[in-house]
C-alpha positions as CSV (number, residue, x, y, z in Angstrom):
1,M,21.3,-12.1,-21.1
2,T,18.0,-14.0,-21.4
3,A,18.7,-16.6,-18.7
4,R,18.4,-14.2,-15.8
5,P,14.9,-12.9,-16.6
6,T,13.8,-16.5,-17.3
7,T,15.1,-17.6,-13.9
8,I,13.4,-14.7,-12.2
9,N,10.1,-15.4,-14.0
10,R,10.3,-19.1,-12.9
11,A,11.0,-18.1,-9.3
12,I,8.0,-15.7,-9.3
13,A,5.8,-18.4,-10.9
14,A,6.8,-20.9,-8.3
15,T,6.0,-18.6,-5.4
16,P,2.3,-18.6,-4.3
17,P,0.8,-15.1,-4.9
18,H,-0.5,-15.0,-1.3
19,A,3.1,-15.1,-0.1
20,F,3.8,-11.9,-2.0
21,F,0.7,-10.4,-0.4
22,L,1.7,-11.3,3.1
23,V,5.1,-9.6,2.6
24,S,3.3,-6.6,1.3
25,A,0.9,-6.5,4.2
26,V,3.8,-6.5,6.8
27,F,5.7,-3.7,5.0
28,H,2.5,-1.7,4.2
29,Y,2.4,-0.5,7.8
30,L,5.9,-1.3,9.1
31,G,7.3,1.5,6.9
32,P,4.7,4.1,8.0
33,A,5.2,3.1,11.6
34,F,8.8,4.1,11.3
35,A,7.7,7.2,9.4
36,V,5.6,8.3,12.5
37,L,8.8,8.3,14.5
38,L,10.3,10.7,11.9
39,F,7.5,13.2,12.3
40,S,9.2,14.6,15.4
41,Y,12.1,15.7,13.2
42,V,10.8,16.2,9.7
43,D,7.6,17.8,8.4
44,V,4.9,15.2,7.6
45,L,4.8,16.1,3.9
46,G,8.6,16.1,3.9
47,V,8.6,12.5,5.1
48,A,6.1,11.7,2.3
49,W,8.4,13.3,-0.2
50,L,11.4,11.3,1.1
51,R,9.4,8.1,0.8
52,I,8.5,8.7,-2.8
53,A,11.8,10.2,-3.9
54,S,13.8,7.4,-2.5
55,A,11.5,4.8,-4.0
56,A,11.6,6.6,-7.4
57,I,15.5,6.6,-7.3
58,V,15.5,2.8,-6.4
59,F,13.2,2.0,-9.3
60,A,15.1,4.3,-11.7
61,L,18.4,2.6,-10.9
62,W,16.9,-0.9,-10.8
63,R,14.3,-1.0,-13.7
64,R,15.2,2.1,-15.8
65,P,11.6,2.5,-16.7
66,W,12.1,5.3,-19.3
67,Q,13.4,2.7,-21.7
68,F,9.9,1.3,-22.5
69,I,7.6,4.3,-21.8
70,M,7.5,5.4,-25.4
71,R,6.6,2.0,-26.6
72,L,3.4,2.0,-24.6
73,R,0.0,2.8,-26.2
74,P,-1.5,6.2,-25.3
75,A,-4.1,4.5,-23.0
76,Q,-1.3,2.6,-21.2
77,R,0.6,5.9,-20.7
78,Q,-2.5,7.6,-19.3
79,T,-3.0,4.7,-16.8
80,L,0.6,5.0,-15.8
81,I,0.4,8.8,-15.3
82,A,-2.9,8.4,-13.3
83,L,-1.3,5.8,-11.1
84,G,1.6,8.1,-10.4
85,V,-0.6,11.0,-9.4
86,V,-2.7,8.7,-7.2
87,L,0.4,7.4,-5.4
88,A,1.6,10.9,-4.7
89,V,-1.7,12.2,-3.3
90,M,-2.6,8.9,-1.5
91,N,0.7,8.8,0.4
92,A,0.4,12.5,1.3
93,C,-3.1,11.9,2.7
94,F,-2.0,8.7,4.5
95,Y,0.8,10.5,6.3
96,L,-1.4,13.5,7.2
97,A,-3.9,11.0,8.6
98,I,-1.5,8.9,10.7
99,D,0.0,12.1,12.1
100,R,-3.4,12.8,13.7
101,L,-4.9,9.3,14.3
102,P,-3.7,5.9,15.5
103,L,-2.3,3.7,12.8
104,G,-4.9,1.0,13.5
105,T,-7.7,3.5,12.8
106,V,-6.3,4.7,9.5
107,G,-5.7,1.1,8.5
108,A,-9.3,0.1,9.3
109,I,-10.8,3.1,7.4
110,E,-8.5,2.3,4.4
111,F,-10.2,-1.1,4.1
112,F,-13.8,0.2,3.6
113,G,-13.1,1.0,-0.1
114,P,-11.8,-2.4,-1.0
115,V,-14.9,-3.9,0.6
116,A,-16.9,-2.5,-2.3
117,L,-14.5,-4.1,-4.8
118,T,-14.7,-7.4,-3.0
119,A,-18.5,-7.3,-2.9
120,A,-18.7,-6.4,-6.6
121,G,-16.6,-9.5,-7.5
122,T,-18.3,-11.9,-5.1
123,R,-20.5,-14.6,-6.7
124,T,-20.6,-17.5,-4.2
125,R,-22.2,-17.8,-0.8
126,R,-18.9,-18.9,0.7
127,N,-17.1,-15.8,-0.4
128,L,-20.0,-13.6,0.7
129,A,-19.8,-15.2,4.2
130,A,-16.0,-14.6,4.1
131,L,-16.6,-11.0,3.3
132,V,-19.1,-10.6,6.1
133,V,-16.8,-12.2,8.7
134,A,-13.8,-10.1,7.6
135,L,-15.9,-6.9,7.6
136,A,-17.1,-7.7,11.2
137,G,-13.5,-8.0,12.2
138,V,-12.5,-4.7,10.6
139,S,-15.6,-3.0,12.2
140,A,-14.4,-4.2,15.6
141,L,-11.0,-2.8,15.0
142,T,-12.4,0.5,13.8
143,D,-14.9,1.1,16.6
144,L,-12.3,0.8,19.3
145,R,-10.1,3.5,17.8
146,F,-12.8,5.9,16.4
147,A,-11.4,9.0,18.2
148,G,-9.0,11.7,17.2
149,E,-8.8,14.9,15.3
150,P,-11.7,15.4,12.8
151,L,-9.2,16.6,10.1
152,G,-7.4,13.3,10.5
153,F,-10.6,11.5,9.4
154,V,-10.9,13.7,6.4
155,F,-7.4,12.6,5.3
156,A,-8.1,9.0,6.2
157,F,-11.2,8.7,4.1
158,A,-9.5,10.6,1.2
159,N,-6.7,8.0,1.5
160,C,-9.4,5.2,1.4
161,V,-10.8,6.5,-1.9
162,L,-7.4,6.9,-3.4
163,F,-6.4,3.4,-2.2
164,V,-9.3,2.0,-4.3
165,L,-8.0,3.8,-7.3
166,Y,-4.5,2.4,-6.6
167,I,-6.0,-1.2,-6.6
168,V,-7.9,-0.6,-9.8
169,L,-5.0,1.0,-11.7
170,G,-2.4,-1.2,-10.2
171,H,-4.3,-4.3,-11.2
172,R,-4.7,-2.9,-14.7
173,I,-0.9,-2.5,-15.2
174,A,-0.3,-5.9,-13.7
175,Q,-2.3,-7.7,-16.3
176,D,0.5,-7.8,-18.9
177,G,2.7,-9.8,-16.6
178,A,4.4,-9.4,-13.3
179,V,7.8,-8.1,-14.6
180,D,6.0,-5.6,-17.0
181,G,3.9,-4.4,-14.1
182,V,6.9,-3.7,-11.9
183,D,8.5,-1.7,-14.8
184,R,5.3,0.3,-15.2
185,L,5.2,0.8,-11.4
186,G,8.7,2.2,-11.6
187,A,7.6,4.7,-14.2
188,A,4.5,5.6,-12.2
189,M,6.8,6.3,-9.2
190,L,8.7,8.8,-11.2
191,V,5.4,10.6,-12.0
192,A,4.6,10.4,-8.3
193,L,7.8,12.2,-7.5
194,A,7.0,15.0,-9.9
195,A,3.5,15.3,-8.4
196,I,4.7,15.3,-4.7
197,T,7.7,17.6,-5.1
198,P,5.8,20.9,-5.0
199,L,4.0,19.8,-1.8
200,G,6.8,18.1,0.2
201,V,10.3,18.9,-0.9
202,A,10.6,22.0,1.3
203,G,9.5,20.1,4.3
204,A,12.2,17.5,3.7
205,G,15.0,20.1,4.1
206,T,15.7,19.1,7.7
207,A,16.7,15.6,6.5
208,F,19.2,16.9,4.0
209,L,21.2,18.4,7.0
210,D,21.3,15.2,9.0
211,P,22.6,12.0,7.4
212,R,20.8,9.9,10.0
213,L,17.4,11.4,9.1
214,L,18.1,11.1,5.4
215,A,19.0,7.4,5.8
216,A,15.8,6.9,7.9
217,G,13.8,8.6,5.1
218,I,15.3,6.3,2.5
219,G,14.6,3.3,4.7
220,V,11.0,4.4,4.9
221,G,10.8,4.7,1.1
222,V,12.2,1.2,0.6
223,C,10.0,-0.4,3.3
224,S,6.8,1.5,2.2
225,S,6.9,2.1,-1.5
226,V,9.4,-0.4,-3.0
227,I,8.9,-3.8,-1.2
228,P,5.1,-3.6,-0.7
229,Y,4.3,-2.1,-4.1
230,V,6.5,-4.6,-6.0
231,C,4.9,-7.5,-4.0
232,D,1.4,-6.1,-4.8
233,Q,2.2,-6.2,-8.5
234,L,3.5,-9.8,-8.2
235,A,0.3,-10.8,-6.4
236,M,-2.1,-8.7,-8.6
237,A,-0.7,-10.4,-11.7
238,R,-2.1,-13.8,-10.5
239,L,-5.0,-13.0,-8.3
240,P,-8.5,-11.8,-9.3
241,R,-9.2,-8.2,-8.2
242,A,-12.0,-9.3,-5.8
243,T,-9.7,-11.8,-4.1
244,F,-6.9,-9.3,-3.8
245,A,-9.3,-6.8,-2.4
246,L,-10.5,-9.2,0.3
247,L,-7.0,-10.0,1.3
248,L,-6.6,-6.3,2.1
249,A,-8.7,-7.1,5.1
250,L,-5.5,-8.2,6.6
251,L,-4.1,-4.7,6.5
252,P,-6.1,-3.3,9.5
253,A,-5.1,-6.3,11.5
254,T,-1.5,-5.8,10.4
255,A,-1.8,-2.1,11.4
256,V,-2.9,-3.1,14.9
257,V,0.0,-5.6,15.3
258,I,2.6,-3.1,13.9
259,G,1.2,-0.3,16.0
260,A,1.6,-2.4,19.1
261,L,5.1,-3.6,18.3
262,V,6.6,-0.3,17.0
263,L,4.4,2.5,18.4
264,R,3.3,0.8,21.6
265,Q,-0.4,1.4,20.7
266,M,-1.5,-1.7,22.5
267,P,-4.7,-3.5,21.3
268,T,-7.5,-4.6,23.6
269,A,-9.2,-8.0,23.8
270,V,-12.0,-6.8,21.4
271,E,-9.4,-5.6,18.9
272,L,-7.6,-9.0,19.1
273,A,-11.0,-10.6,18.4
274,G,-11.3,-8.3,15.4
275,V,-8.0,-9.5,14.1
276,A,-9.1,-13.1,14.5
277,L,-12.3,-12.5,12.6
278,V,-10.3,-11.0,9.7
279,V,-8.0,-14.0,9.6
280,I,-11.0,-16.4,9.6
281,G,-12.7,-14.4,6.8
282,V,-9.6,-14.5,4.6
283,A,-9.2,-18.2,5.2
284,L,-12.8,-18.8,4.2
285,H,-12.4,-17.0,0.8
286,R,-11.9,-19.0,-2.4
287,G,-10.6,-17.3,-5.5
288,E,-13.1,-16.5,-8.3
289,S,-12.2,-16.1,-11.9
């Protein structure tokens, strides 16, 4: 029984943490892009509920997180509960934002919070230059799509603040090891389900009547809240918080690419230049302890 966890841990240790982040970056917006397609059939908050509910079920069956919750210290349980509430409200705000704004815009706004985390942890001129270049790229991406419903920007900036909390809390639970972090993430997702249910379960009713919509909602949950969040934990366990935060500059660029491929929101030449600047900034960065 002990051989399997050891094998898994060795495989995780042999994989570069940046690889986990790149997988997370792709799925971070690939799932929401498909969620946008569901908005025509299911209420926005209903889609958010389906995302979290399906992810919670996957984590419950896979990790059985209730087995270790009572062994946690009170401070650890408080962090876990806080993370669960943040996940619920963050996902709701994110979906309410992308229902009103282009995915690339929401992705760019989402990055502004992590900029502060990156700046706080930057201590070398090289990494400061990397931050400036990446920020210039994100700014180019944002300016070109800075149009839409005002309420959409309210939800987008609320999502930005909550995303910072997710990084801080997620990095905190990852510090005891990648596998432990995934277990705690699973428990937090159960908390998130309890928090989102009063807001979204009624809106998900349409999906319960159509197996295809229900399957699509489950797919969104796996693509949006299982694969990327697990990969985040595996990356956070081995990357300094400032480094992880700078890597998040890839998310707006990813949002533009996914928006073009899935939603046909085609980028302009300036936006493509912004993507290039983001990639250069990330390439310049060197990890700091």
